[in-house]
VOGU-3710 file (C-alpha; in Angstrom, 3 decimals, decimal comma):
1> miiiiyvlig> -33,862/-74,618/-5,320  -35,828/-73,301/-8,285  -35,280/-69,705/-7,177  -31,546/-70,317/-6,789  -31,351/-71,691/-10,343  -33,202/-68,681/-11,740  -30,904/-66,342/-9,778  -27,769/-68,161/-11,020  -28,857/-67,913/-14,644  -29,933/-64,293/-14,169
11> lyailigmag> -26,630/-63,299/-12,534  -24,695/-65,114/-15,230  -26,634/-63,246/-17,928  -26,127/-59,907/-16,156  -22,388/-60,573/-15,790  -22,030/-61,379/-19,486  -24,141/-58,347/-20,402  -21,956/-56,058/-18,286  -18,849/-57,490/-19,958  -20,436/-56,842/-23,357
21> vsqlkendfr> -21,278/-53,230/-22,451  -17,760/-52,575/-21,173  -16,369/-54,147/-24,340  -18,522/-51,782/-26,393  -17,189/-48,810/-24,431  -13,553/-49,889/-24,784  -13,503/-50,777/-28,459  -15,082/-49,465/-31,574  -18,461/-50,816/-32,613  -18,238/-54,538/-33,350
31> vrsiffvvlp> -21,113/-56,849/-34,141  -19,804/-59,552/-31,820  -19,802/-57,044/-28,939  -23,470/-56,372/-29,619  -24,105/-60,123/-29,447  -22,566/-60,122/-25,944  -25,273/-57,608/-24,961  -28,234/-59,038/-26,894  -27,719/-62,689/-25,943  -27,769/-62,099/-22,155
41> ismllilfvp> -30,919/-60,001/-22,530  -32,513/-62,872/-24,425  -31,355/-65,304/-21,708  -33,137/-63,165/-19,117  -36,278/-63,096/-21,245  -36,119/-66,870/-21,756  -36,492/-67,305/-17,993  -40,014/-65,882/-18,255  -41,244/-68,369/-20,882  -44,230/-70,129/-19,295
51> nkssmfimli> -43,706/-73,475/-21,060  -40,797/-75,044/-19,158  -39,907/-77,501/-21,932  -39,575/-74,637/-24,426  -37,596/-72,637/-21,890  -35,225/-75,581/-21,435  -34,588/-75,935/-25,172  -34,130/-72,175/-25,608  -31,642/-72,067/-22,728  -29,633/-74,884/-24,292
61> vafiimhlls> -29,547/-73,008/-27,600  -28,572/-69,770/-25,823  -25,756/-71,545/-23,948  -24,461/-73,111/-27,169  -24,501/-69,752/-28,938  -22,822/-68,113/-25,934  -20,115/-70,753/-25,898  -19,455/-70,456/-29,637  -19,444/-66,663/-29,372  -16,937/-66,710/-26,527
71> iaegiltngk> -14,684/-69,113/-28,435  -14,793/-66,852/-31,492  -14,125/-63,795/-29,337  -11,153/-65,477/-27,687  -9,633/-66,458/-31,015  -10,197/-63,038/-32,596  -9,073/-61,031/-29,574  -6,146/-63,092/-28,279  -5,224/-64,956/-31,435  -5,414/-68,216/-29,527
81> liyshhiirf> -7,834/-70,333/-27,542  -7,493/-70,603/-23,764  -8,740/-74,135/-23,254  -9,070/-74,029/-19,469  -11,387/-71,012/-19,645  -13,677/-72,643/-22,178  -13,686/-75,998/-20,418  -14,746/-74,297/-17,181  -17,418/-72,326/-19,055  -18,665/-75,532/-20,696
91> ifhvilvllv> -18,835/-77,334/-17,341  -20,764/-74,389/-15,878  -23,221/-74,513/-18,793  -23,697/-78,253/-18,366  -24,316/-77,829/-14,625  -26,905/-75,120/-15,297  -28,644/-77,271/-17,912  -28,729/-80,264/-15,566  -30,091/-78,124/-12,730  -32,817/-76,737/-14,976
101> ynfiv> -33,687/-80,221/-16,205  -33,799/-81,748/-12,714  -35,629/-79,011/-10,842  -37,600/-76,900/-13,331  -38,629/-79,055/-16,290
//
């Protein structure tokens, strides 16, 4: 189960990173697009932190930042907030945090 959790978080980070890279290619240089590349890289690096309690706290912070960044991106790009998207993202983050807490920490 531990390997599956690491793979889920890693795939999630890679997916977000790929979206950030494609966003950089589509649009002009924007700082928030860079954050969509840097944050997933940091999420991947967080997985290698040997202290599991520190890793847990850093993942929570990374998920919070990712959620706030995606909300800001949605408002700035679309001019509105798509609640269903962000609720699903929040539920996914909560599930990942609970899985990490139950099986890794």
